N, C-alpha and C positions, 0 to 999 in steps of 0.2 A: 517298520510300518506298524502303526496301531490303528485299531478300528473302534469307533464309538458306536455301539449298537443303537438301533432306533429305540427311543424312549429313555435312553441313558442320558446323563448330563456331563457337561464339560464347562470349564471356566476359561473365558478369554482374558489373557493377561495383558497383552498390548498388541499393537499393530505396526507393521513396517511395510509400507506401500500396499501390495495386494496380499501380503502374508500375515497370518495371525499366530501369535504364540499362545498355545492353549494348554490346559492341564485337565486330564481326565479325572474322574472320581477316585481312581486308584492312585493318583499322584503322578502319573506319567505325563511328562511335558514334551511338546513337539510343535512343529509348524504345520498349519493348515492353510490351503489357498482360499481366497475369498469366495470362489464359486462353491466350495464345499461348506464353508461356514454359513453362507446364505441359505442353505437347505435346512438349517436348524430352526427350532421354535423356542420361544421363551417359555418359562414355566406357566404363564397364563394362556398359552396357546397361540399368542400373536407371533408373526414372523420376525426373525432377527433382521434388523436393518443396519445399514452403514451410512454414516454422514459423509457423503462425497462432496458436498457443496453444490448448491443449486440456486435457482432464482429466489427461493425463499431465504436462503442464506445471504444472497446479494442484497435483499431488502433489509434484513435485520442480522447484523453480525457485530463482533466486538472490536476487531482490529483490522487495519489495512496496511499494506506495504507496497511500494512501487518504485520503479526506476524511470527516469525521465530523460528526454532529449528534446532540445528546442533552441530558441533564439532569445538572447538577453541583450537588448539594445544593440543589435548587430553582431554580437559575439555568439559563438557556439556554446550552448548550455548543456551540461551533464549534471544530473542530480538524482536525488532519491527522497522519498518521504515516508513517514510513519504516522498513522492516525489512530487515535483512541476514540471509539464511537460511543457517544452518550446515549443516543436513541436513534430511531430510524432516520431522523432529519438533521441531527447536529453532531459534529465531531471536532475534536481538537487535533491539529496537524503540526508536525515538526518537519521542516524541510531543510535539507542541506544541498548546496549546489556549487559547482565550479564553472566559470565561464572563461573562454579562451578567445581573445580578440586580437586584432592587428596591432593596436596601440597599447593595450593593457590586458592583463589577466586578473582574475579575482575569485573571491569566495563569498558566499552569502549563507546565512542561517536565519530562518524565520520560524515564528510560532504564530498560529492563527486559528480561526474558527471557520468551518465550512458548513453551509446550510444546504442540504440536498432537498430539492423540490420534487415531489412525487417519486420517492425511492422504489415504489412498486413497478415503475415503468422500466422497460429494458434499456431505454435511453433516458437518463435522468439529468435535468439541468441542476446546476449548483452555483452558489455564490460564496465568495471567500473574502475574509477581512483579517488583517494581522499586521505584524511588524517584526523587526529583527535587526541584524547587523550585516553590513556589507564591507568587504575589504578589497580595495583596488590596488593592484601592483602594476604601475605603469612600466612599459618597456622603454629603456633609454640606452643610448650608445656612448655619449660623451660624459654626461652628468647623471649620477644615480639619484632620481627624485625620491622624495619621502613617500612611503606607503601611506595610503589613506584608509582609515576605518571610520565609517559613518553609520548612523542609525537610519533605518528605512521603515516606511509604512506602505502597505499595499491594499488594494481592493481589486477583486477580480470576479470572473464568471467562467463557466465551462460546462461541459457535459461529461457524463460517464456512461459507458455502454457495456452491458454484460455480454461476455463471450461464451464461456462454458465452464462448468464445474465451479472453481473458485476464482476464475480469472476474468478481468475486465480491462477495458481501455478507458483512459481519461484524457480529454483534451481541455486545455485551460489557457486563459489569458489573464495576466496580472498587470496592473498599472502601479508602478513603484514611485514613491516620492522619497528621494534621498536627501536627508537633512545634513548638509555639509557645513563646515566651519567657515566657508567663504560667504560672500554677500548674496549669492544665489544658490537656491536648491536645485537639484537635478531631477528630471523625470525620465524614467526608463520603462519601456514596454517589454514584457516577457510573454512569449508564446511557447508552449511546450505540450508534448504528448507523453503520457505515462502508460507503461504496461504494469498492471498491479494485480494483487490477489488479496482476498479477505480470509480471515480465520477467526 
């Protein structure tokens, strides 16, 4: 056990959950709990603070990640997404999904833009627009049909709701247009709920 006297200094090396790896002025390294580190003051006299994630971070952050569950044209949808945030209202999103249906299974990957209206609100509306690829694998018993890979474009809308710290929920609807090699294109409706976090 080491003690840092009042008025003495120590260096924070890194953080693991609620524990901080610190080094004293004499070069002794050890772990200190968050409640002890928060008692420290910076050289200018201001209090030491920890970025836990809050509403301000929800309004303005750099990245998002989330896992989704929903419905894709009547099939069960499981997916995830990653977003790079350009500013408070615009972000680029990459989405990967798998859908499991009675007649077919499949995968989809999309890239698109999302515009967040009023990011300072706890519940913020958003609009999405993008495109990607969809691969459908029909289920067959007698004859094995060919797998189909087609291009798709989508437009959608939704809301995101801040929960606590770095976590939020996102509910979204997307209308997909699938450009097939046949005479008719297909339209697919997607509904999903995502549990996500920002950093």
